[in-house]
N, C-alpha and C positions, 0 to 999 in steps of 0.2 A: 409521480414519485421520482422522476428523473433517473430511474434505473430501468433498463430494458433487459429482460432475460429471455433468451431464445435457445432452445435445444436443437442442435444440428447433428442428428444421429447420436453418437456417444459423447459429443462435446457440448458442454453448456457454456454459452457466451453470456457473460455479465457485462453489460455496457453502461458506463456512467454517462448520462445523457442530459447534462445541464450546460450546454456550450456557452450560454450567455454569461455564466459565472466561471468558465473554464473548468467545469466539473468540480468546483469546491463542494465538499461533502456536507450535507445536512444530516440531522439525526435520522430522518426518514430514509435517506439513502443508505446510511450505515445499516439500519434495520433490515432493509430489503436485501442487501448483499449478504448479510449474516444469515438470513433465512435461506437464501439460495444455496449457500455453501453447506449449511447444515442438512438441508433436504437432500442434497446430492449423496450424503453418506448412506441414506436409506433407499436410494434409487439405483438399483443395479445396472440400469441402462446407461448411466452417466459415468464415464471413465476418465474424463478430464474437464477442467474448467479453464476458460480463457477470460481474462479481464481486459477490457478495452475502453477507450474514451472517445473523444471527438478529434477530428483532424486538428493538429496544432496544440492540443491540450489533453493529455492523459488524465491528470488530476491536479488541481491547484491546492490540494490539501484540505484541511478543515475549513468550514465556513466560519470565518472569524467573528461574524455577528453572533453566532451561537456561543462562541467562546467568551466574547465580551460580556454577554448576558450572564454567563456562569461566573465570570471573574468579578462582576459587580453584585452578584447575588450570593448564593451559598457556596459557590466555588467548587461544585462537584462536576466531575466529568460525566457526560451523558452515558446512561446505561447502554444505549445502542452502540456507542463507540466501543465499549469494552466487550460487548457480545461479538462484534465484528472481529476484533483482535483475537479473542478466544477462538472464534470460528476458523480464522487463518491458522492458528497454532494447531488446532485439532483436525484440520482438513485431512481427509483420508485419500481423496483422489488427487492426482497431480494437478498443480496450478501453473498456468502459463499466462504471460502478460504481453500485450501488444502496446508499446509505448511510443506515441508520437508527440513531440513538443514537450510541454512542461510536465514535470513530475515533481511536485512540491510537497514537503512534509510527509504525511502518510502516503502520498502518491509515490514517494520513493521507498519509505520503510516497508510498505506492504510487499514490495518486490523481493525483499529479503526472504520472504516465505514462499516465493515462487520457485518452481523447479526449472523453468526455462523462460527467458525474457528476450523478446525481439524488440529492437528499438530502431527508430528512424535516425538518420544522420543529424537531424536537428533536435533530437531529444536533449533535454537538459534536466539534471537531477539536483535538487537542493533541499536542505532541511534546516530552515531558519529558526529552530526551536529556541536556542539560547538567546538569539537576538530578540525574541519576544519575551524573554524572561522565564522560559519554560525549560523542560528537559526532554530528551528523546523518548519515543514511545514505540509500541509494537515489537518489543524485545530487540529493538535495533541496537541498544547498548550492549547486548550480548552477541547478536548475529553479525553486525557490521565489523567489529574488530576481528572476529574469527574469519570472515570472508576476505577482508582487504588489509588486515594488519592494523595495529593501534594508531599509527601516525596518520594514515589515510582516513581511518574512521573518525579520528579526532578532528581532522580538517573538515570533514563533511558534517559531522553531527554537532560539534561544539563551535568551531569557527564559522560554520555556515558557508564554507566555500563550495560553489557548485561544481558538478562534474558534467563535462560534455559527453557525447555518446562514446567517443574513442576512449576517454579516461575511464568511463563506466565499464567498458568491455575489458580494459587492461586490468582493472581491479576485481573482475569477476561478477559484477552486478548484472552485466548484460552478456548474453550468449552471442548475438549476431546483430549486425547493423545493415539495414536495407533502406531503399528509398522510401520516402514518406507514404507514397501510394501503395507500397507493397507490404507495409508493416502488418496489417491485420491478416491479410491472406497468408503471409509467411508464418505468422504465429498459429493460425488455424491449421496449417499443414503440419506443424510440429505437434500440435495437439492431436491431430488425427493419427500421426505416426505413433505417439504414445498410446493412444486408445486402441490401436491395432495390436499392441504387444500382449502377451499372455497376462491377463488381468491379475490373477492371484500372485504371480511372480513380481509384477510391478508394485502391487500393494505391499508385499512382504519386503521387497528391496527398499521401498520408500520408508517404511517403518524403521528399518535398520539404520537408515541415514538421518532420522529425525528423533527428537526427544521432546514431545509436546508438553510433558509435565514441567520440564525445566523452562520451556518457553513461556508457559502460562505463569509460572512463578515469577519470572522476570517481568512479564507484562504487568502483573498485579503490583509488583514493587515500583515499577515506573509510574503506574497510575496514582499510587499514593503520593509520590513526589510531585507528579503533575498537578494534582489537586491542590497540594500545598503551595506550589509556586504560582498557580493561577490566582491565588489570593494576594500575592505579593505586590508591593507598590511598583516594582519594576515591570511586571507583566501588565498591570493596569495602565501604566504610563505608555508602554509599547503599543497596546491596543488603541489607546486614545490617539497616539501619534499616527498610527496607521489609518484610522478613520478620518482624521483631520486632513490627511493627504488626499483621501478619496473625495472630499467635498469640492 
């Protein structure tokens, strides 16, 4: 399934494990991660979730082969993708991420739902949605401008300009920067610190800081536009150009 799930005491580690594709996400991977997040809501022993990838690649975004099939077929976004995005929005336990190397597309936008992000000095964040003829997703069109301001969010989400680790920290996307070898260990320490706090107070505080209903509404609005633009000539041409380069 390319997703490894391991519970270490009160912390659930969800690892994207498809290093040969830089952790590009398939439908099955989305489904596994969504289930792991949803199950944590009913498991009182899980008090924090950590997302991790492989050394040098946190997540390369969506598997474009899946998207190309959708774009040349009925043009519908896979249901597993939407379930994962909804699971992020409705997650009740705190979310932590350990980011080393590439974080592309959803590999960046999922971080907007996290409560704490540890990154390596070589982490690089980019969202090439518009360059592929698409629109932002994961409620990033709402969360990114709130976090970093309109101009920085426009540069990232629309112009597709990448952020290095330092820039990501300056705009609030990242909490701390450590050496690559220390990313996961540092993120796990943060997760253990969160898990050790009074659970009910953490949950109540987090609910006060979030608004899942509004996030899901924006996710669904983005999905409708995403599906529309997936069928556009611009998106199809962008996918064809991408795969032509891969040959």
